[in-house]
C-alpha positions in Angstrom: 0.1 0.0 0.1 2.7 2.4 1.1 4.9 1.8 -2.4 1.4 2.4 -4.3 1.0 5.9 -2.5 4.7 6.7 -3.6 4.0 5.7 -7.1 0.7 8.0 -7.3 2.6 10.9 -5.7 5.8 10.5 -8.1 3.1 10.4 -11.1 1.3 13.5 -9.8 4.5 15.4 -9.5 6.0 14.2 -12.8 2.7 15.8 -14.4 3.1 18.8 -12.6 6.7 19.3 -13.7 5.9 18.7 -17.2 2.9 21.4 -17.0 5.3 23.7 -15.4 8.0 23.4 -17.9 5.4 24.3 -20.4 4.1 27.2 -18.3 7.8 28.5 -18.1 8.1 28.5 -21.9 4.9 30.2 -22.1 6.0 33.0 -20.0 9.4 33.2 -21.6 7.8 33.7 -25.0 5.7 36.3 -23.5 8.8 38.1 -21.9 6.8 37.9 -18.5 8.5 37.4 -15.1 6.7 35.5 -12.8 7.1 35.4 -8.8 5.9 32.9 -6.5 5.2 34.0 -3.1 5.1 31.1 -0.2 4.5 31.4 3.3 2.6 30.1 6.3 -1.0 31.6 6.9 -0.8 35.1 8.6 2.8 35.8 7.3 1.5 39.1 5.9 1.7 37.9 1.9 -1.4 39.7 0.9 -0.6 42.9 2.7 3.0 42.5 1.2 1.7 41.9 -2.2 -1.1 44.7 -2.2 1.8 47.2 -1.5 3.9 45.7 -4.2 1.4 46.0 -6.8 0.4 49.4 -5.9 4.0 50.6 -6.3 4.9 48.8 -9.4 1.8 49.8 -11.3 2.9 53.4 -11.8 6.2 51.8 -13.2 5.2 48.6 -15.2 2.4 46.2 -16.0 1.4 44.1 -13.4 -1.3 41.2 -12.3 -1.7 38.7 -9.7 -3.1 35.3 -9.3 -3.9 34.4 -5.5 -4.8 30.9 -4.2 -6.8 29.9 -1.2 -8.8 27.0 0.1 -11.8 29.2 0.2 -13.5 32.6 -0.4 -12.2 35.3 -2.9 -11.4 37.8 0.1 -7.6 38.2 -0.7 -8.4 38.7 -4.4 -10.8 41.5 -3.3 -8.0 43.2 -1.1 -5.5 42.9 -4.1 -7.8 44.5 -6.5 -7.8 47.6 -4.5 -4.2 48.2 -6.0 -5.7 48.6 -9.4 -4.0 45.7 -10.9 -5.7 42.8 -12.6 -6.2 39.8 -10.2 -7.8 36.3 -10.2 -8.6 34.1 -7.4 -7.8 30.4 -7.5 -10.2 28.5 -5.0 -8.3 25.1 -4.4 -11.1 23.5 -2.1 -9.1 21.0 -0.1 -5.9 21.2 -1.9 -3.2 22.9 0.5 -1.2 24.5 -2.6 -1.2 25.6 -6.2 -0.5 23.3 -9.1 0.8 24.3 -12.6 -2.3 22.9 -14.0 -4.3 25.6 -11.8 -2.3 28.3 -12.7 -2.4 27.4 -16.5 -6.2 27.3 -16.2 -6.4 30.6 -14.5 -4.3 32.3 -17.3 -6.0 30.5 -20.3 -7.5 33.8 -21.8 -5.0 36.2 -20.5 -2.5 37.9 -22.9 0.6 37.6 -21.1 2.5 39.6 -23.4 0.6 42.7 -22.1 2.5 42.1 -18.6 5.7 42.6 -17.4 5.4 41.1 -14.1 2.9 38.1 -12.6 2.6 37.5 -9.1 1.3 34.3 -7.7 0.3 34.3 -4.1 0.3 30.9 -3.0 -2.0 28.8 -0.4 -0.7 29.5 3.1 1.4 26.7 3.7 5.0 25.8 4.4 4.7 22.0 3.4 3.1 21.3 0.1 4.0 24.2 -2.0 7.4 23.4 -1.6 7.1 20.3 -4.1 5.3 22.0 -7.0 6.9 24.0 -9.6 4.6 26.6 -11.1 7.0 27.8 -13.9 8.0 30.9 -11.9 11.2 33.0 -12.4 11.4 33.5 -8.6 10.3 31.8 -5.5 10.1 34.0 -2.7 9.6 32.8 0.9 8.2 35.1 3.4 8.7 34.8 7.2 7.0 37.0 9.7 8.6 38.5 12.9 5.5 37.2 14.8 6.0 33.6 13.6 9.3 33.1 15.5 13.0 32.5 14.7 12.9 28.8 14.2 10.3 28.6 11.1 13.5 27.7 8.7 14.5 24.8 10.8 11.2 23.1 11.4 10.4 23.6 7.5 13.6 23.2 5.7 12.3 22.1 2.4 10.6 25.6 1.7 13.4 27.7 2.3 16.1 25.4 0.7 13.8 25.6 -2.5 13.3 29.5 -2.2 15.5 31.9 -4.4 15.2 34.9 -1.7 13.7 35.3 1.8 11.7 38.3 3.1 11.2 38.9 6.7 7.9 40.9 7.0 6.3 42.9 9.7 9.8 44.2 10.8 7.7 47.1 12.6 6.5 44.8 14.8 9.9 43.0 15.6 10.8 44.7 18.7 7.1 44.6 20.1 7.1 40.8 20.0 10.5 40.1 20.8 11.9 39.0 17.4 15.6 37.7 17.6 16.8 39.0 14.2 20.2 37.6 14.2 18.9 34.2 15.4 16.5 34.2 12.4 19.1 35.0 9.9 21.3 32.5 11.4 18.8 29.8 10.8 17.9 30.6 7.4 21.5 30.7 6.5 21.8 27.0 8.3 19.2 25.7 6.1 20.1 27.5 2.8 23.7 29.0 3.0 23.9 32.3 0.8 20.3 32.7 0.3 19.4 36.4 0.2 17.3 37.8 2.7 15.4 41.1 2.5 14.0 42.9 5.6 10.5 44.6 5.3 7.2 46.3 6.6 4.7 46.6 4.1 2.8 49.1 6.4 5.8 51.2 7.3 7.3 50.9 3.8 10.4 49.7 5.3 12.7 47.9 2.8 9.9 47.9 -0.1 12.1 50.1 -2.4 14.9 47.5 -2.0 12.4 44.9 -2.7 11.3 46.7 -6.0 15.0 47.1 -7.1 15.4 43.5 -6.6 12.5 42.8 -8.9 14.0 45.1 -11.5 17.2 43.5 -11.3 15.9 40.1 -11.5 14.0 40.8 -14.5 16.4 42.3 -16.5 18.7 39.4 -16.2 16.2 36.7 -16.7 
């Protein structure tokens, strides 16, 4: 029974990888830079992404997909940025898959965009295994979550291209140990770049936007 479960899982991941490869080719043909945001629930992804979309709209063409188990609340929030946004409701599925992303983008003119942001379902386990064809995978860690999340969920940090500390304006109030968090991230993924931000105060957000611009230029 266990071997059968493993075979089924391997088959699912293989199918996803093939679809992700097709998505990556489609994105490249449209000269579209795609960012996959992953984190645990409550890490501040939606607030962070809303601030990102609002700022970027003055500079370039942006859009977003957002995944949740239920409701379209996050998509409604993100639409306040003025950017095109679509919600993917996954039901019982705790992550986005390449097939879901492909279906959501089926009728979009991707060549009319510079950046597409994918806000993954809040989960530090399942999204680590699913390639979405993105150029940049970003893992967010909130100061309210504690410093040991990288040690508890090493796979999601190991597979990320960038780590972002969020809600830094609350760091002192919640007793967040910045040095320990940075040490734990580097222990899991040596050399991983880390940005420190607060979407509410604006701390580090310009540096994040500059990182996006540089990444797109060399992709």
